[in-house]
C-alpha positions in Angstrom: -0.1 -0.3 -0.3 1.5 3.7 -1.2 1.1 6.1 1.9 -1.3 8.2 -0.1 -3.2 5.5 0.4 -1.8 4.6 3.7 -3.6 8.3 5.0 -6.8 8.1 3.7 -7.9 5.3 5.8 -9.7 6.3 8.8 -7.0 5.7 11.8 -4.8 4.9 10.2 -1.8 6.0 12.6 -3.5 3.3 15.5 -4.0 0.4 12.9 -0.7 0.6 11.5 0.9 0.4 14.9 -1.3 -2.2 15.5 0.1 -4.1 12.3 3.7 -3.5 13.7 3.4 -4.9 16.8 2.3 -7.7 15.5 4.0 -8.4 12.2 7.2 -7.5 15.1 6.0 -10.4 17.8 5.0 -12.3 15.0 0.8 -13.0 15.3 -1.0 -13.8 12.7 -3.7 -10.6 12.9 -6.9 -9.7 11.1 -8.1 -7.2 10.9 -12.8 -7.4 10.1 -14.8 -4.3 10.3 -18.2 -4.6 11.8 -20.5 -2.3 11.7 -21.6 -0.3 15.1 -24.8 -1.9 16.5 -25.0 -4.5 14.6 -25.9 -6.7 18.1 -22.0 -8.5 17.3 -21.4 -9.9 21.3 -17.4 -8.8 20.8 -18.5 -5.8 19.6 -20.2 -5.1 22.0 -17.8 -6.3 24.9 -15.3 -3.8 22.7 -17.8 -0.7 23.3 -17.8 -1.7 26.8 -14.5 -1.7 27.8 -14.0 0.8 25.4 -16.5 3.2 28.3 -15.1 1.9 30.4 -11.7 3.3 29.6 -12.3 6.5 28.6 -14.1 7.1 32.1 -11.0 5.9 34.4 -8.5 7.6 35.8 -5.4 5.2 35.1 -3.4 6.7 32.6 -0.9 4.7 29.6 2.4 7.1 29.2 2.8 6.5 25.6 6.7 8.3 24.5 7.1 9.3 20.5 5.7 5.8 17.7 7.4 5.4 14.2 5.1 3.4 12.9 6.9 2.4 8.5 8.3 6.0 8.0 6.2 8.2 9.4 6.8 9.2 12.8 4.0 10.0 15.2 3.3 11.7 18.9 0.5 10.2 20.7 -1.8 13.0 21.9 
C-alpha cells in the first residue's frame, strides 16, 4: 500500500501501529470491520471496555512512535 492510500484510511496511524506490533511479535492478525450497533457480542464488549477506559483514571504514558516512515506523537 502506498503512503498516499495509507492516509485515506481512517485511524491509519493506530492501525499501522497494531500491524507493526503484531508483525514484530509474529502474531497472525486479521482485522475485520464490524458495523456499529450490529448487536455483535464482541463488538458490544469492546464498546463497553472502551467506555470504561474513557472514564478510568488510569493513564498510559506513550513515547513517540515511529510507524513505517511516519513519526507520530500520541496526544
